[in-house]
C-alpha positions as CSV (number, residue, x, y, z in Angstrom):
1,X,4.1,-19.6,-3.8
2,X,7.6,-18.0,-4.0
3,X,10.2,-18.0,-1.3
4,X,12.4,-15.2,-2.5
5,X,15.3,-17.3,-3.8
6,X,15.1,-15.8,-7.3
7,X,16.9,-13.2,-9.4
8,X,16.2,-9.8,-7.8
9,X,17.6,-7.4,-10.4
10,X,14.4,-5.9,-11.7
11,X,11.8,-7.4,-9.4
12,X,10.9,-5.4,-6.3
13,X,8.8,-8.3,-4.9
14,X,11.8,-10.7,-5.2
15,X,14.2,-8.1,-3.7
16,X,11.8,-7.6,-0.8
17,X,11.3,-11.3,-0.1
18,X,15.1,-11.8,-0.1
19,X,15.6,-8.8,2.2
20,X,12.9,-10.1,4.6
21,X,14.6,-13.5,4.8
22,X,18.0,-11.8,5.4
23,X,16.2,-9.9,8.3
24,X,15.2,-13.3,9.8
25,X,11.5,-13.2,8.9
26,X,9.8,-16.2,7.2
27,X,8.5,-14.8,3.9
28,X,6.3,-16.1,1.1
29,X,4.7,-14.6,-2.0
30,X,1.3,-15.6,-3.4
31,X,-0.1,-14.0,-6.6
32,X,-3.7,-14.3,-5.5
33,X,-5.3,-13.4,-2.1
34,X,-7.2,-16.7,-2.1
35,X,-3.9,-18.7,-2.2
36,X,-2.6,-16.6,0.7
37,X,-5.8,-17.1,2.6
38,X,-5.6,-20.9,2.2
39,X,-2.0,-20.9,3.4
40,X,-3.0,-19.1,6.6
41,X,-6.0,-21.3,7.2
42,X,-3.9,-24.5,6.7
43,X,-1.5,-23.2,9.3
44,X,-4.0,-22.7,12.0
45,X,-5.5,-25.5,14.0
46,X,-9.1,-25.5,15.3
47,X,-9.5,-24.2,18.8
48,X,-6.5,-21.8,18.7
49,X,-7.1,-18.3,20.0
50,X,-6.5,-16.0,17.0
51,X,-6.1,-12.3,17.4
52,X,-7.1,-10.0,14.5
53,X,-5.3,-6.7,14.3
54,X,-7.0,-3.6,12.9
55,X,-6.6,-4.6,9.3
56,X,-8.8,-4.1,6.2
57,X,-6.6,-6.6,4.4
58,X,-7.9,-9.4,6.5
59,X,-11.5,-8.5,5.9
60,X,-11.0,-8.0,2.2
61,X,-9.6,-11.6,2.1
62,X,-12.6,-12.9,4.0
63,X,-10.3,-14.4,6.5
64,X,-12.7,-13.8,9.4
65,X,-15.3,-16.1,7.9
66,X,-12.7,-18.7,7.0
67,X,-11.3,-18.7,10.5
68,X,-14.8,-19.2,12.0
69,X,-15.4,-22.2,9.8
70,X,-12.0,-23.6,10.8
71,X,-13.1,-23.4,14.4
72,X,-10.7,-20.8,15.6
73,X,-11.5,-18.7,18.7
74,X,-11.5,-15.2,17.4
75,X,-10.3,-12.1,19.2
76,X,-11.7,-9.4,17.0
77,X,-12.0,-5.8,18.4
78,X,-13.8,-4.8,15.2
79,X,-16.8,-6.8,16.4
80,X,-19.6,-4.2,16.6
81,X,-21.6,-6.3,19.1
82,X,-18.9,-5.7,21.8
83,X,-19.1,-3.0,24.5
84,X,-16.2,-0.6,25.0
85,X,-15.0,-2.6,28.0
86,X,-15.3,-5.8,26.1
87,X,-13.4,-4.3,23.1
88,X,-10.6,-3.2,25.5
89,X,-10.3,-6.7,26.9
90,X,-10.1,-8.2,23.4
91,X,-7.3,-5.8,22.6
92,X,-5.4,-6.9,25.7
93,X,-6.1,-10.6,25.0
94,X,-4.6,-10.2,21.5
95,X,-1.2,-9.7,23.2
96,X,-1.1,-13.2,24.5
97,X,-3.0,-15.1,21.8
98,X,-1.9,-18.3,20.0
99,X,-1.8,-16.6,16.5
100,X,-2.0,-12.9,15.6
101,X,-3.0,-11.8,12.1
102,X,-2.5,-8.3,10.8
103,X,-0.9,-6.2,8.1
104,X,1.4,-3.2,7.9
105,X,1.2,0.2,6.4
106,X,4.4,0.0,4.3
107,X,7.2,-2.5,3.6
108,X,10.5,-1.4,2.2
109,X,12.6,-3.3,-0.3
110,X,15.2,-3.6,2.5
111,X,12.8,-5.8,4.4
112,X,11.7,-3.2,7.0
113,X,8.0,-3.4,8.1
114,X,6.4,-0.1,9.1
115,X,3.2,0.4,11.0
116,X,1.5,3.4,12.5
117,X,-1.2,3.1,15.2
118,X,-3.5,5.3,17.2
119,X,-3.8,2.9,20.2
120,X,-0.9,0.5,19.8
121,X,-2.4,-2.9,20.4
122,X,-1.6,-3.9,16.8
123,X,2.0,-2.8,17.0
124,X,2.5,-4.3,20.4
125,X,1.2,-7.7,19.4
126,X,3.5,-7.8,16.4
127,X,6.6,-7.6,18.5
128,X,6.1,-9.8,21.5
129,X,3.4,-12.0,23.1
130,X,1.6,-14.1,20.5
131,X,3.1,-17.5,19.8
132,X,2.9,-16.9,16.0
133,X,2.4,-13.8,13.9
134,X,1.3,-13.6,10.3
135,X,1.5,-10.3,8.5
136,X,-0.4,-10.2,5.2
137,X,0.7,-7.4,2.8
138,X,-0.5,-6.4,-0.6
139,X,2.4,-5.7,-2.9
140,X,1.2,-2.1,-3.5
141,X,2.6,-1.3,0.0
142,X,6.2,-2.0,-1.1
143,X,8.3,1.1,-1.2
144,X,12.0,1.7,-1.7
145,X,13.0,2.9,1.8
146,X,11.9,4.3,5.1
147,X,11.4,7.8,3.8
148,X,9.0,6.5,1.2
149,X,7.3,4.4,3.8
150,X,6.6,7.4,6.0
151,X,5.3,9.3,3.0
152,X,3.0,6.5,2.1
153,X,1.6,6.4,5.5
154,X,1.0,10.2,5.6
155,X,-0.3,10.5,2.1
156,X,-2.1,7.2,1.5
157,X,-2.7,4.8,4.4
158,X,-3.6,7.2,7.2
159,X,-6.0,9.4,5.2
160,X,-7.8,6.3,3.7
161,X,-8.1,4.7,7.2
162,X,-9.4,8.0,8.7
163,X,-12.0,8.4,5.9
164,X,-13.2,4.8,6.5
165,X,-13.9,5.8,10.1
166,X,-15.7,9.0,8.9
167,X,-13.3,11.1,11.0
168,X,-13.2,14.9,10.6
169,X,-9.5,15.4,10.3
170,X,-7.4,17.6,8.0
171,X,-6.1,14.5,6.1
172,X,-9.7,13.5,5.2
173,X,-10.4,16.9,3.7
174,X,-7.7,16.8,1.0
175,X,-5.2,18.9,3.0
176,X,-2.6,16.2,3.4
177,X,-0.8,15.6,6.7
178,X,-0.4,18.7,8.8
179,X,0.9,16.9,11.9
180,X,-2.4,17.8,13.6
181,X,-3.1,17.9,17.3
182,X,-6.7,16.8,16.9
183,X,-7.9,14.6,19.7
184,X,-9.1,12.0,17.1
185,X,-5.7,11.8,15.4
186,X,-5.0,8.2,14.5
187,X,-1.2,8.6,13.9
188,X,0.3,8.3,17.4
189,X,2.8,5.4,17.5
190,X,5.1,4.2,14.8
191,X,6.7,0.7,14.8
192,X,9.6,-0.2,12.5
193,X,10.6,-3.9,12.4
194,X,14.2,-3.7,11.2
195,X,14.7,-7.3,12.1
196,X,12.6,-10.1,13.5
197,X,12.1,-9.6,17.2
198,X,14.2,-12.2,19.0
199,X,11.4,-14.2,20.6
200,X,8.6,-13.7,18.1
201,X,7.9,-16.1,15.2
202,X,6.8,-13.8,12.3
203,X,5.8,-14.9,8.8
204,X,5.3,-12.2,6.2
205,X,3.0,-13.1,3.3
206,X,3.2,-10.8,0.2
207,X,0.2,-10.9,-2.0
208,X,0.1,-9.8,-5.6
209,X,-3.1,-7.9,-5.3
210,X,-3.9,-4.4,-3.9
211,X,-5.3,-5.0,-0.4
212,X,-6.0,-2.7,2.5
213,X,-4.7,0.8,2.8
């Protein structure tokens, strides 16, 4: 694990960690996803209500299974057994859970976390409500600045997520982002965490593997 107190001259990960800490986030780096997973599991006590944001990163790390074994009470709106009404309630419950886990779509070397949502429960829970937030981010999502972050979302993250949902959108057909007005558009709300929100305890965990979109 690395805390960011290292030379940052030619290392974007170290620069990003240092910037995150300057922006009042707790920040750590783990070379392997398994190490990051264990860190999160060790930080969560059995019986806590744990909200899971819409994040492929969490699933690729097998965190859902690990949390179940730990005895956490999961709030997972990706649970296919839930009805629409139950899913909606889970999204609302995530806003006041004990621990909220998610990822972001891009992270700048200046320590800015950028996320774009279709509904907004993920971005809402990141900023206020949960007692503790963990954001797990593969280092492939690190970009130089906000402009590059928006480009990454438009050209990489959003099309990949839309394709995973089998959505018939321009960005899933190789046309790139056309700022569409399709009713199924998933890019509707953008959150930029320039600094840690005043009343929210956020830990950013960078992982030296390509995870998520």
